[in-house]
Residue, then its C-alpha position, 0 to 999 in steps of 0.5 A: m493809331i491802330l494797335g492791331g497791326i495791318l492786313s491787306e484788305e485794310i489798306e484802303c481803310f487806312n488810306k481813306y481815314n488817314l490812320t497810322p498802324v502799329v507794325s510788328d512784323f516784316n509782312h506788316l512793313k511791306l504792306a506799310k509801303k502802300l499807306k499814303n501817309k507812309t507813317v507807322h509806330l514800330k512795336f518791339d517784343t521785350g517779353m510778351n511774346r505776342l506781337g513785336f520785333y525782337e532786338e536781334e532783328l534790328d539789323n534786318l529791319v533797317d532795310y525795310l524802313s526806307n520811305l517810311k516815317i517811324q512816328g513811334l516806338m513801343t513795347h508792352f508789359p505783360s507782368a507790370d503788376i506782379d513781377k517788377e524785376y521782369t518788367q524792369n528787364q523789359i525797360k532796359k531791353f527797350e532803352k537798348i533798342i531805342e539807343r540802337l535805333n538812334q544810332m541808325k538815325i531813327y528818331p521817332d516822335y513818340i515813345h511808349c511802353q507803360n500800360s495801366a499797371g506800368l505807370i508805377y515804373n520810372c520810364d522818363f525816356c517815354n512821352l506817351v502812356r497807353i492806359g486802359l483800366v485806370m481810365y475808367g477808375e479801376k485799379p490794375f492790382e489791389e496795392f496800386p498807389i494812385s488814387l482813382e475814381n470810377i467813372m463807369y456805372v452799370k445800372s438796371k431796374l426792379i421789374s417785379i417783386k414776389n413773395l416766396k414761401k419756405g421750401e419753394k425753389v427759384s429760377y432754372t434747375g431750382s439751384f436756390k431753395a428758400n429756407k424761410d418765407m422771403k421777398i424776392g425781386i426780378v432784375s431786368f439784367g442777365y447773362a445776355d447783358g454781360l452778367p457772368r452766370l458764375l455769379s448765380n447764388k453768390g453775386y449781389f447788386l445794390i438797391n436802395g443802398k443795401k446789398a441784394n443777394i443773387i439767388g438762383n441761376i442768372t437767366m438770359d434777360m433776368t436775375i432774381v434777388d433777395l429783398t427780404n431786408i430791403d424796402a424796395k418797390v417796382g421801378d427802383e434803380v439797381i446798381i450792377v456795378g457802381k456806387q449807391k449811397d455809402k456802398e460800391i460795387t466795383f468791376a474788380d469786385v464782380a471779377k473776383l466773384a467770377q474768377t476773372i479779371p475786371y477787364e473781362i467783366m468790362c468788355g462783356v457788358s453787351k451792346r444791347v445795354r444802353r450807353i449814356k454819356v454823362e458830363n459834369g454830373q448831368 
């Protein structure tokens, strides 16, 4: 299933790989007639006001559905984490839409509306969920009641260690000035790897189970940390996000310091960061 809709230049690709699009407007439906499998998921807008048909378009919509298989129906929750009343109203709207489609003899195989935050709502009329953050072990909001385990780590290494004298400055613009003699470390990870520059002088990594505070401005390829109270050597593992001994840095921790959301941090890890798939702890 492809969530982003369908464009005319994509028809060949859809047909080649037998893909099923989500259609959310009448132009999508016209293009769907060119699909070999003639199969779609219909998206309805119940309050996101981004993509989707509105309930009042149902009568006109039916005329466009001939010769198409409606495999699924869906909507999306914009505020499931912060506004329960709004989300409950969305659920009621969606149920009403489903009832009306059933009256029109449209019975999809799949019905889905819950994202990660939406898992806390009773949607027993659905048979699919579309989780995002929770799949990686990140909570969609702080009080999320389901136990999760983080499965995505971001790591690097110490590539150099230096001694800094009191009064010396660190990195571009000298935004950090040592108020004492210090030991500092250079980590091979910077904003080109996806580390927000907003973490300059306020973020931290984990090195040998201890917090290593970021000092100075984060640069393209490297970040400087305070190792004054950490026993470390060149080549030691550095945890950007993840667990080390009894400490942990989550994407939510990083996002809070960077004044954004966990998903932006996760999506921001650049392609040049090598991905390693681990199964069964190996």
